[in-house]
TIPA-918676 format. One record per residue (C-alpha): residue number from 1; residue in one letter; chain; x, y negated, z. Coordinates in steps of 0.1 Angstrom, whole numbers, padded with zeros to 4 digits. Example, Ala and Ser with C-alpha at 12.3 -4.5 7.8 and 13.67 -1.06 7.14 Angstrom:
residues 2
<site n="1" res="a" chain="A" c1="0123" c2="0045" c3="0078"/>
<site n="2" res="s" chain="A" c1="0137" c2="0011" c3="0071"/>
END
This chain:
residues 308
<site n="1" res="m" chain="A" c1="0000" c2="0000" c3="0000"/>
<site n="2" res="v" chain="A" c1="0028" c2="-0024" c3="0009"/>
<site n="3" res="a" chain="A" c1="0047" c2="-0016" c3="-0024"/>
<site n="4" res="l" chain="A" c1="0015" c2="-0022" c3="-0043"/>
<site n="5" res="m" chain="A" c1="0010" c2="-0056" c3="-0027"/>
<site n="6" res="s" chain="A" c1="0046" c2="-0065" c3="-0034"/>
<site n="7" res="v" chain="A" c1="0042" c2="-0057" c3="-0071"/>
<site n="8" res="a" chain="A" c1="0009" c2="-0077" c3="-0072"/>
<site n="9" res="k" chain="A" c1="0027" c2="-0107" c3="-0056"/>
<site n="10" res="r" chain="A" c1="0055" c2="-0105" c3="-0083"/>
<site n="11" res="i" chain="A" c1="0029" c2="-0104" c3="-0111"/>
<site n="12" res="f" chain="A" c1="0010" c2="-0133" c3="-0096"/>
<site n="13" res="l" chain="A" c1="0043" c2="-0153" c3="-0093"/>
<site n="14" res="f" chain="A" c1="0053" c2="-0145" c3="-0128"/>
<site n="15" res="l" chain="A" c1="0019" c2="-0156" c3="-0143"/>
<site n="16" res="s" chain="A" c1="0018" c2="-0187" c3="-0121"/>
<site n="17" res="i" chain="A" c1="0052" c2="-0198" c3="-0132"/>
<site n="18" res="n" chain="A" c1="0044" c2="-0193" c3="-0169"/>
<site n="19" res="v" chain="A" c1="0011" c2="-0211" c3="-0166"/>
<site n="20" res="l" chain="A" c1="0029" c2="-0240" c3="-0148"/>
<site n="21" res="v" chain="A" c1="0055" c2="-0242" c3="-0176"/>
<site n="22" res="v" chain="A" c1="0029" c2="-0241" c3="-0204"/>
<site n="23" res="v" chain="A" c1="0006" c2="-0267" c3="-0188"/>
<site n="24" res="t" chain="A" c1="0035" c2="-0290" c3="-0178"/>
<site n="25" res="l" chain="A" c1="0052" c2="-0290" c3="-0212"/>
<site n="26" res="s" chain="A" c1="0018" c2="-0293" c3="-0231"/>
<site n="27" res="l" chain="A" c1="0011" c2="-0325" c3="-0210"/>
<site n="28" res="v" chain="A" c1="0046" c2="-0338" c3="-0218"/>
<site n="29" res="l" chain="A" c1="0040" c2="-0333" c3="-0255"/>
<site n="30" res="n" chain="A" c1="0007" c2="-0351" c3="-0253"/>
<site n="31" res="l" chain="A" c1="0022" c2="-0380" c3="-0234"/>
<site n="32" res="l" chain="A" c1="0049" c2="-0382" c3="-0261"/>
<site n="33" res="h" chain="A" c1="0021" c2="-0381" c3="-0287"/>
<site n="34" res="v" chain="A" c1="0039" c2="-0353" c3="-0306"/>
<site n="35" res="q" chain="A" c1="0019" c2="-0342" c3="-0336"/>
<site n="36" res="p" chain="A" c1="0019" c2="-0308" c3="-0352"/>
<site n="37" res="y" chain="A" c1="0052" c2="-0303" c3="-0371"/>
<site n="38" res="l" chain="A" c1="0036" c2="-0284" c3="-0399"/>
<site n="39" res="r" chain="A" c1="0017" c2="-0309" c3="-0420"/>
<site n="40" res="g" chain="A" c1="-0001" c2="-0308" c3="-0454"/>
<site n="41" res="y" chain="A" c1="0028" c2="-0327" c3="-0470"/>
<site n="42" res="g" chain="A" c1="0055" c2="-0305" c3="-0455"/>
<site n="43" res="l" chain="A" c1="0076" c2="-0302" c3="-0423"/>
<site n="44" res="d" chain="A" c1="0077" c2="-0331" c3="-0399"/>
<site n="45" res="v" chain="A" c1="0113" c2="-0328" c3="-0387"/>
<site n="46" res="q" chain="A" c1="0111" c2="-0355" c3="-0361"/>
<site n="47" res="s" chain="A" c1="0080" c2="-0338" c3="-0344"/>
<site n="48" res="l" chain="A" c1="0097" c2="-0304" c3="-0347"/>
<site n="49" res="l" chain="A" c1="0128" c2="-0317" c3="-0330"/>
<site n="50" res="i" chain="A" c1="0109" c2="-0333" c3="-0301"/>
<site n="51" res="f" chain="A" c1="0088" c2="-0301" c3="-0298"/>
<site n="52" res="c" chain="A" c1="0119" c2="-0279" c3="-0296"/>
<site n="53" res="l" chain="A" c1="0137" c2="-0302" c3="-0271"/>
<site n="54" res="v" chain="A" c1="0107" c2="-0304" c3="-0248"/>
<site n="55" res="w" chain="A" c1="0101" c2="-0266" c3="-0248"/>
<site n="56" res="g" chain="A" c1="0137" c2="-0256" c3="-0249"/>
<site n="57" res="m" chain="A" c1="0150" c2="-0280" c3="-0223"/>
<site n="58" res="g" chain="A" c1="0118" c2="-0283" c3="-0203"/>
<site n="59" res="g" chain="A" c1="0113" c2="-0246" c3="-0197"/>
<site n="60" res="a" chain="A" c1="0150" c2="-0243" c3="-0185"/>
<site n="61" res="f" chain="A" c1="0147" c2="-0272" c3="-0160"/>
<site n="62" res="i" chain="A" c1="0114" c2="-0261" c3="-0146"/>
<site n="63" res="s" chain="A" c1="0131" c2="-0227" c3="-0139"/>
<site n="64" res="l" chain="A" c1="0160" c2="-0246" c3="-0122"/>
<site n="65" res="l" chain="A" c1="0136" c2="-0266" c3="-0100"/>
<site n="66" res="l" chain="A" c1="0119" c2="-0234" c3="-0089"/>
<site n="67" res="s" chain="A" c1="0151" c2="-0213" c3="-0088"/>
<site n="68" res="k" chain="A" c1="0154" c2="-0212" c3="-0050"/>
<site n="69" res="t" chain="A" c1="0117" c2="-0203" c3="-0045"/>
<site n="70" res="i" chain="A" c1="0118" c2="-0177" c3="-0073"/>
<site n="71" res="a" chain="A" c1="0149" c2="-0162" c3="-0057"/>
<site n="72" res="k" chain="A" c1="0133" c2="-0158" c3="-0023"/>
<site n="73" res="w" chain="A" c1="0103" c2="-0141" c3="-0039"/>
<site n="74" res="l" chain="A" c1="0119" c2="-0118" c3="-0064"/>
<site n="75" res="m" chain="A" c1="0148" c2="-0108" c3="-0043"/>
<site n="76" res="r" chain="A" c1="0128" c2="-0108" c3="-0010"/>
<site n="77" res="v" chain="A" c1="0154" c2="-0131" c3="0006"/>
<site n="78" res="q" chain="A" c1="0150" c2="-0137" c3="0043"/>
<site n="79" res="v" chain="A" c1="0163" c2="-0171" c3="0053"/>
<site n="80" res="v" chain="A" c1="0185" c2="-0168" c3="0084"/>
<site n="81" res="d" chain="A" c1="0178" c2="-0192" c3="0113"/>
<site n="82" res="p" chain="A" c1="0211" c2="-0208" c3="0123"/>
<site n="83" res="n" chain="A" c1="0201" c2="-0203" c3="0159"/>
<site n="84" res="t" chain="A" c1="0194" c2="-0166" c3="0155"/>
<site n="85" res="n" chain="A" c1="0204" c2="-0143" c3="0184"/>
<site n="86" res="d" chain="A" c1="0218" c2="-0117" c3="0160"/>
<site n="87" res="p" chain="A" c1="0257" c2="-0122" c3="0164"/>
<site n="88" res="e" chain="A" c1="0263" c2="-0108" c3="0129"/>
<site n="89" res="l" chain="A" c1="0239" c2="-0132" c3="0112"/>
<site n="90" res="r" chain="A" c1="0250" c2="-0161" c3="0133"/>
<site n="91" res="q" chain="A" c1="0286" c2="-0154" c3="0121"/>
<site n="92" res="l" chain="A" c1="0274" c2="-0153" c3="0086"/>
<site n="93" res="v" chain="A" c1="0257" c2="-0187" c3="0089"/>
<site n="94" res="a" chain="A" c1="0287" c2="-0202" c3="0106"/>
<site n="95" res="t" chain="A" c1="0311" c2="-0189" c3="0079"/>
<site n="96" res="v" chain="A" c1="0289" c2="-0204" c3="0051"/>
<site n="97" res="h" chain="A" c1="0286" c2="-0237" c3="0069"/>
<site n="98" res="n" chain="A" c1="0323" c2="-0240" c3="0077"/>
<site n="99" res="l" chain="A" c1="0332" c2="-0233" c3="0040"/>
<site n="100" res="a" chain="A" c1="0306" c2="-0258" c3="0029"/>
<site n="101" res="r" chain="A" c1="0321" c2="-0285" c3="0051"/>
<site n="102" res="q" chain="A" c1="0356" c2="-0277" c3="0037"/>
<site n="103" res="a" chain="A" c1="0341" c2="-0281" c3="0002"/>
<site n="104" res="n" chain="A" c1="0327" c2="-0315" c3="0013"/>
<site n="105" res="l" chain="A" c1="0290" c2="-0306" c3="0008"/>
<site n="106" res="s" chain="A" c1="0269" c2="-0332" c3="0026"/>
<site n="107" res="v" chain="A" c1="0240" c2="-0308" c3="0032"/>
<site n="108" res="m" chain="A" c1="0245" c2="-0273" c3="0044"/>
<site n="109" res="p" chain="A" c1="0231" c2="-0246" c3="0021"/>
<site n="110" res="e" chain="A" c1="0204" c2="-0223" c3="0033"/>
<site n="111" res="v" chain="A" c1="0217" c2="-0188" c3="0042"/>
<site n="112" res="g" chain="A" c1="0197" c2="-0157" c3="0034"/>
<site n="113" res="i" chain="A" c1="0199" c2="-0120" c3="0033"/>
<site n="114" res="f" chain="A" c1="0182" c2="-0095" c3="0010"/>
<site n="115" res="e" chain="A" c1="0178" c2="-0057" c3="0014"/>
<site n="116" res="s" chain="A" c1="0200" c2="-0037" c3="-0010"/>
<site n="117" res="h" chain="A" c1="0227" c2="-0011" c3="-0006"/>
<site n="118" res="e" chain="A" c1="0246" c2="-0027" c3="-0035"/>
<site n="119" res="p" chain="A" c1="0273" c2="-0051" c3="-0022"/>
<site n="120" res="n" chain="A" c1="0265" c2="-0084" c3="-0038"/>
<site n="121" res="a" chain="A" c1="0258" c2="-0120" c3="-0033"/>
<site n="122" res="f" chain="A" c1="0245" c2="-0150" c3="-0052"/>
<site n="123" res="a" chain="A" c1="0240" c2="-0188" c3="-0050"/>
<site n="124" res="t" chain="A" c1="0212" c2="-0207" c3="-0065"/>
<site n="125" res="g" chain="A" c1="0192" c2="-0239" c3="-0062"/>
<site n="126" res="p" chain="A" c1="0184" c2="-0270" c3="-0082"/>
<site n="127" res="t" chain="A" c1="0209" c2="-0293" c3="-0066"/>
<site n="128" res="k" chain="A" c1="0239" c2="-0292" c3="-0042"/>
<site n="129" res="r" chain="A" c1="0216" c2="-0306" c3="-0015"/>
<site n="130" res="r" chain="A" c1="0190" c2="-0279" c3="-0021"/>
<site n="131" res="s" chain="A" c1="0210" c2="-0247" c3="-0025"/>
<site n="132" res="l" chain="A" c1="0208" c2="-0211" c3="-0012"/>
<site n="133" res="v" chain="A" c1="0235" c2="-0186" c3="-0005"/>
<site n="134" res="a" chain="A" c1="0222" c2="-0151" c3="-0002"/>
<site n="135" res="v" chain="A" c1="0241" c2="-0118" c3="0006"/>
<site n="136" res="s" chain="A" c1="0229" c2="-0082" c3="0004"/>
<site n="137" res="s" chain="A" c1="0226" c2="-0061" c3="0035"/>
<site n="138" res="g" chain="A" c1="0250" c2="-0036" c3="0018"/>
<site n="139" res="l" chain="A" c1="0276" c2="-0063" c3="0015"/>
<site n="140" res="l" chain="A" c1="0273" c2="-0071" c3="0052"/>
<site n="141" res="r" chain="A" c1="0276" c2="-0034" c3="0061"/>
<site n="142" res="r" chain="A" c1="0306" c2="-0026" c3="0039"/>
<site n="143" res="m" chain="A" c1="0328" c2="-0057" c3="0040"/>
<site n="144" res="n" chain="A" c1="0350" c2="-0070" c3="0068"/>
<site n="145" res="l" chain="A" c1="0351" c2="-0107" c3="0078"/>
<site n="146" res="k" chain="A" c1="0381" c2="-0114" c3="0056"/>
<site n="147" res="e" chain="A" c1="0364" c2="-0100" c3="0025"/>
<site n="148" res="l" chain="A" c1="0331" c2="-0115" c3="0033"/>
<site n="149" res="e" chain="A" c1="0347" c2="-0150" c3="0036"/>
<site n="150" res="g" chain="A" c1="0362" c2="-0146" c3="0001"/>
<site n="151" res="v" chain="A" c1="0328" c2="-0137" c3="-0013"/>
<site n="152" res="l" chain="A" c1="0311" c2="-0167" c3="0004"/>
<site n="153" res="a" chain="A" c1="0338" c2="-0191" c3="-0007"/>
<site n="154" res="h" chain="A" c1="0332" c2="-0180" c3="-0043"/>
<site n="155" res="e" chain="A" c1="0295" c2="-0187" c3="-0039"/>
<site n="156" res="i" chain="A" c1="0301" c2="-0221" c3="-0023"/>
<site n="157" res="t" chain="A" c1="0323" c2="-0230" c3="-0052"/>
<site n="158" res="h" chain="A" c1="0295" c2="-0223" c3="-0076"/>
<site n="159" res="i" chain="A" c1="0274" c2="-0248" c3="-0057"/>
<site n="160" res="t" chain="A" c1="0302" c2="-0275" c3="-0056"/>
<site n="161" res="n" chain="A" c1="0309" c2="-0271" c3="-0093"/>
<site n="162" res="g" chain="A" c1="0272" c2="-0276" c3="-0101"/>
<site n="163" res="d" chain="A" c1="0272" c2="-0244" c3="-0120"/>
<site n="164" res="m" chain="A" c1="0234" c2="-0240" c3="-0117"/>
<site n="165" res="v" chain="A" c1="0228" c2="-0273" c3="-0134"/>
<site n="166" res="t" chain="A" c1="0255" c2="-0267" c3="-0161"/>
<site n="167" res="m" chain="A" c1="0241" c2="-0233" c3="-0170"/>
<site n="168" res="t" chain="A" c1="0206" c2="-0247" c3="-0172"/>
<site n="169" res="l" chain="A" c1="0218" c2="-0275" c3="-0196"/>
<site n="170" res="l" chain="A" c1="0236" c2="-0249" c3="-0217"/>
<site n="171" res="q" chain="A" c1="0206" c2="-0226" c3="-0218"/>
<site n="172" res="g" chain="A" c1="0182" c2="-0255" c3="-0226"/>
<site n="173" res="i" chain="A" c1="0204" c2="-0266" c3="-0255"/>
<site n="174" res="v" chain="A" c1="0206" c2="-0231" c3="-0269"/>
<site n="175" res="n" chain="A" c1="0168" c2="-0226" c3="-0265"/>
<site n="176" res="a" chain="A" c1="0161" c2="-0259" c3="-0284"/>
<site n="177" res="f" chain="A" c1="0187" c2="-0251" c3="-0311"/>
<site n="178" res="v" chain="A" c1="0173" c2="-0216" c3="-0316"/>
<site n="179" res="m" chain="A" c1="0137" c2="-0228" c3="-0318"/>
<site n="180" res="f" chain="A" c1="0145" c2="-0257" c3="-0342"/>
<site n="181" res="l" chain="A" c1="0168" c2="-0237" c3="-0366"/>
<site n="182" res="a" chain="A" c1="0145" c2="-0207" c3="-0367"/>
<site n="183" res="r" chain="A" c1="0115" c2="-0228" c3="-0378"/>
<site n="184" res="v" chain="A" c1="0134" c2="-0249" c3="-0404"/>
<site n="185" res="l" chain="A" c1="0149" c2="-0217" c3="-0420"/>
<site n="186" res="a" chain="A" c1="0116" c2="-0199" c3="-0418"/>
<site n="187" res="y" chain="A" c1="0099" c2="-0228" c3="-0435"/>
<site n="188" res="l" chain="A" c1="0124" c2="-0228" c3="-0463"/>
<site n="189" res="f" chain="A" c1="0126" c2="-0190" c3="-0468"/>
<site n="190" res="s" chain="A" c1="0089" c2="-0182" c3="-0464"/>
<site n="191" res="g" chain="A" c1="0079" c2="-0202" c3="-0495"/>
<site n="192" res="m" chain="A" c1="0059" c2="-0228" c3="-0476"/>
<site n="193" res="g" chain="A" c1="0083" c2="-0255" c3="-0486"/>
<site n="194" res="k" chain="A" c1="0081" c2="-0245" c3="-0523"/>
<site n="195" res="n" chain="A" c1="0044" c2="-0245" c3="-0527"/>
<site n="196" res="r" chain="A" c1="0029" c2="-0271" c3="-0504"/>
<site n="197" res="e" chain="A" c1="-0006" c2="-0268" c3="-0517"/>
<site n="198" res="n" chain="A" c1="-0007" c2="-0232" c3="-0505"/>
<site n="199" res="s" chain="A" c1="0014" c2="-0238" c3="-0474"/>
<site n="200" res="s" chain="A" c1="-0016" c2="-0235" c3="-0451"/>
<site n="201" res="s" chain="A" c1="-0028" c2="-0202" c3="-0466"/>
<site n="202" res="s" chain="A" c1="-0029" c2="-0172" c3="-0442"/>
<site n="203" res="g" chain="A" c1="-0003" c2="-0153" c3="-0463"/>
<site n="204" res="s" chain="A" c1="0022" c2="-0181" c3="-0463"/>
<site n="205" res="y" chain="A" c1="0017" c2="-0189" c3="-0426"/>
<site n="206" res="g" chain="A" c1="0019" c2="-0152" c3="-0417"/>
<site n="207" res="s" chain="A" c1="0052" c2="-0149" c3="-0435"/>
<site n="208" res="y" chain="A" c1="0064" c2="-0181" c3="-0418"/>
<site n="209" res="m" chain="A" c1="0056" c2="-0168" c3="-0383"/>
<site n="210" res="l" chain="A" c1="0073" c2="-0134" c3="-0390"/>
<site n="211" res="m" chain="A" c1="0104" c2="-0152" c3="-0401"/>
<site n="212" res="v" chain="A" c1="0103" c2="-0175" c3="-0371"/>
<site n="213" res="f" chain="A" c1="0102" c2="-0144" c3="-0349"/>
<site n="214" res="v" chain="A" c1="0131" c2="-0127" c3="-0367"/>
<site n="215" res="f" chain="A" c1="0153" c2="-0158" c3="-0368"/>
<site n="216" res="e" chain="A" c1="0147" c2="-0165" c3="-0331"/>
<site n="217" res="i" chain="A" c1="0159" c2="-0130" c3="-0322"/>
<site n="218" res="v" chain="A" c1="0191" c2="-0134" c3="-0343"/>
<site n="219" res="f" chain="A" c1="0199" c2="-0168" c3="-0330"/>
<site n="220" res="m" chain="A" c1="0191" c2="-0159" c3="-0294"/>
<site n="221" res="l" chain="A" c1="0216" c2="-0131" c3="-0297"/>
<site n="222" res="l" chain="A" c1="0242" c2="-0155" c3="-0310"/>
<site n="223" res="g" chain="A" c1="0234" c2="-0180" c3="-0284"/>
<site n="224" res="s" chain="A" c1="0237" c2="-0153" c3="-0257"/>
<site n="225" res="l" chain="A" c1="0273" c2="-0149" c3="-0268"/>
<site n="226" res="v" chain="A" c1="0280" c2="-0186" c3="-0261"/>
<site n="227" res="i" chain="A" c1="0262" c2="-0185" c3="-0227"/>
<site n="228" res="a" chain="A" c1="0280" c2="-0153" c3="-0216"/>
<site n="229" res="f" chain="A" c1="0314" c2="-0167" c3="-0227"/>
<site n="230" res="y" chain="A" c1="0308" c2="-0198" c3="-0205"/>
<site n="231" res="s" chain="A" c1="0295" c2="-0177" c3="-0177"/>
<site n="232" res="r" chain="A" c1="0327" c2="-0157" c3="-0176"/>
<site n="233" res="f" chain="A" c1="0349" c2="-0188" c3="-0177"/>
<site n="234" res="r" chain="A" c1="0328" c2="-0201" c3="-0148"/>
<site n="235" res="e" chain="A" c1="0334" c2="-0170" c3="-0128"/>
<site n="236" res="y" chain="A" c1="0372" c2="-0173" c3="-0131"/>
<site n="237" res="r" chain="A" c1="0369" c2="-0210" c3="-0120"/>
<site n="238" res="a" chain="A" c1="0348" c2="-0199" c3="-0090"/>
<site n="239" res="d" chain="A" c1="0373" c2="-0173" c3="-0081"/>
<site n="240" res="k" chain="A" c1="0401" c2="-0200" c3="-0080"/>
<site n="241" res="g" chain="A" c1="0378" c2="-0223" c3="-0060"/>
<site n="242" res="g" chain="A" c1="0371" c2="-0195" c3="-0036"/>
<site n="243" res="a" chain="A" c1="0408" c2="-0189" c3="-0032"/>
<site n="244" res="d" chain="A" c1="0414" c2="-0226" c3="-0026"/>
<site n="245" res="l" chain="A" c1="0387" c2="-0226" c3="0001"/>
<site n="246" res="a" chain="A" c1="0393" c2="-0193" c3="0019"/>
<site n="247" res="g" chain="A" c1="0428" c2="-0184" c3="0008"/>
<site n="248" res="r" chain="A" c1="0441" c2="-0163" c3="-0021"/>
<site n="249" res="d" chain="A" c1="0445" c2="-0131" c3="0000"/>
<site n="250" res="k" chain="A" c1="0408" c2="-0133" c3="0012"/>
<site n="251" res="m" chain="A" c1="0395" c2="-0139" c3="-0024"/>
<site n="252" res="i" chain="A" c1="0416" c2="-0110" c3="-0038"/>
<site n="253" res="a" chain="A" c1="0406" c2="-0087" c3="-0009"/>
<site n="254" res="a" chain="A" c1="0369" c2="-0095" c3="-0017"/>
<site n="255" res="l" chain="A" c1="0373" c2="-0087" c3="-0054"/>
<site n="256" res="q" chain="A" c1="0392" c2="-0055" c3="-0046"/>
<site n="257" res="s" chain="A" c1="0365" c2="-0044" c3="-0022"/>
<site n="258" res="l" chain="A" c1="0338" c2="-0051" c3="-0048"/>
<site n="259" res="q" chain="A" c1="0360" c2="-0030" c3="-0073"/>
<site n="260" res="n" chain="A" c1="0361" c2="-0001" c3="-0049"/>
<site n="261" res="l" chain="A" c1="0324" c2="-0003" c3="-0043"/>
<site n="262" res="q" chain="A" c1="0312" c2="-0010" c3="-0078"/>
<site n="263" res="k" chain="A" c1="0297" c2="0025" c3="-0083"/>
<site n="264" res="l" chain="A" c1="0271" c2="0015" c3="-0058"/>
<site n="265" res="h" chain="A" c1="0243" c2="0001" c3="-0080"/>
<site n="266" res="d" chain="A" c1="0208" c2="-0009" c3="-0071"/>
<site n="267" res="p" chain="A" c1="0185" c2="-0012" c3="-0102"/>
<site n="268" res="r" chain="A" c1="0158" c2="-0029" c3="-0081"/>
<site n="269" res="i" chain="A" c1="0179" c2="-0061" c3="-0079"/>
<site n="270" res="d" chain="A" c1="0188" c2="-0063" c3="-0115"/>
<site n="271" res="k" chain="A" c1="0169" c2="-0096" c3="-0121"/>
<site n="272" res="p" chain="A" c1="0181" c2="-0111" c3="-0154"/>
<site n="273" res="a" chain="A" c1="0175" c2="-0146" c3="-0141"/>
<site n="274" res="f" chain="A" c1="0201" c2="-0141" c3="-0113"/>
<site n="275" res="q" chain="A" c1="0227" c2="-0120" c3="-0130"/>
<site n="276" res="a" chain="A" c1="0249" c2="-0149" c3="-0139"/>
<site n="277" res="f" chain="A" c1="0250" c2="-0161" c3="-0102"/>
<site n="278" res="k" chain="A" c1="0259" c2="-0128" c3="-0086"/>
<site n="279" res="i" chain="A" c1="0295" c2="-0123" c3="-0076"/>
<site n="280" res="s" chain="A" c1="0298" c2="-0092" c3="-0098"/>
<site n="281" res="t" chain="A" c1="0277" c2="-0071" c3="-0122"/>
<site n="282" res="s" chain="A" c1="0280" c2="-0037" c3="-0138"/>
<site n="283" res="r" chain="A" c1="0308" c2="-0035" c3="-0163"/>
<site n="284" res="k" chain="A" c1="0300" c2="-0033" c3="-0200"/>
<site n="285" res="s" chain="A" c1="0323" c2="-0018" c3="-0225"/>
<site n="286" res="g" chain="A" c1="0331" c2="-0024" c3="-0262"/>
<site n="287" res="f" chain="A" c1="0309" c2="-0049" c3="-0280"/>
<site n="288" res="l" chain="A" c1="0285" c2="-0052" c3="-0251"/>
<site n="289" res="s" chain="A" c1="0312" c2="-0068" c3="-0230"/>
<site n="290" res="l" chain="A" c1="0308" c2="-0099" c3="-0251"/>
<site n="291" res="f" chain="A" c1="0273" c2="-0103" c3="-0236"/>
<site n="292" res="s" chain="A" c1="0286" c2="-0098" c3="-0200"/>
<site n="293" res="s" chain="A" c1="0281" c2="-0127" c3="-0176"/>
<site n="294" res="h" chain="A" c1="0311" c2="-0116" c3="-0155"/>
<site n="295" res="p" chain="A" c1="0347" c2="-0106" c3="-0165"/>
<site n="296" res="p" chain="A" c1="0360" c2="-0072" c3="-0153"/>
<site n="297" res="l" chain="A" c1="0370" c2="-0073" c3="-0117"/>
<site n="298" res="e" chain="A" c1="0405" c2="-0061" c3="-0125"/>
<site n="299" res="d" chain="A" c1="0410" c2="-0091" c3="-0149"/>
<site n="300" res="r" chain="A" c1="0397" c2="-0115" c3="-0122"/>
<site n="301" res="i" chain="A" c1="0422" c2="-0100" c3="-0096"/>
<site n="302" res="a" chain="A" c1="0451" c2="-0102" c3="-0121"/>
<site n="303" res="r" chain="A" c1="0443" c2="-0138" c3="-0130"/>
<site n="304" res="l" chain="A" c1="0442" c2="-0148" c3="-0093"/>
<site n="305" res="q" chain="A" c1="0475" c2="-0130" c3="-0087"/>
<site n="306" res="q" chain="A" c1="0491" c2="-0150" c3="-0116"/>
<site n="307" res="l" chain="A" c1="0477" c2="-0184" c3="-0106"/>
<site n="308" res="f" chain="A" c1="0493" c2="-0186" c3="-0072"/>
END
């Protein structure tokens, strides 16, 4: 019964967020007086560009604004009271806050814990002042204080670097670019641009929509390569920042511990929206490695050893 209620809550949250996004962006388009970009005389490029920017960037930023709330719901994160009587959780909060002060954060992040045997952690939130650092119960059980401090320093660095906002900007730009280019090319190749008199016919429009779908898939795959490349660069940077905050030995020890425990995998917490903000993910091989949000742990350890 409890599991059924949990699934129902997730479905309700998913539907609510999507309705919110659609309603909000539709209102923005109405306020901007954006007209349909397919006209009797052809393609209105200006209306199409605004349409794609609003939907591409707007959807990404709404997700960012709701990121902390979504994380708490989807990952079942329990926020830890700084005044808790549990000594282990009190130590966790104190470590996060100490690192946050070292990183010159003016507002302390919320600290949370989620149930999973997979040792992992993530940081999220719309701004540096409204951030969340969450760790799995498996990480707390299997890591010593030295290794834990390295993990937390890595996550704090994600916050101080503004990685949540940067990734949102990049995702929004990719979304807008994909939508715009897919519709322009679909218009050209579907024949709608050659025979404007029949451009509104069901056959031409059906061909146009099919090509939009195909082009969006192709361009999203290409865009994913760009996003994944930047995400891997960002992980290297967070590793270095974590080493600066907690010390190189602690950061390397944390990564080595994750490497030793990487066979422990929990498919229940594989939420695509948070893969990029976890400290490690399952390793992909061959061509699939180009789509990985994280570099291999051995490469991250080797780079840290070379930097200092």
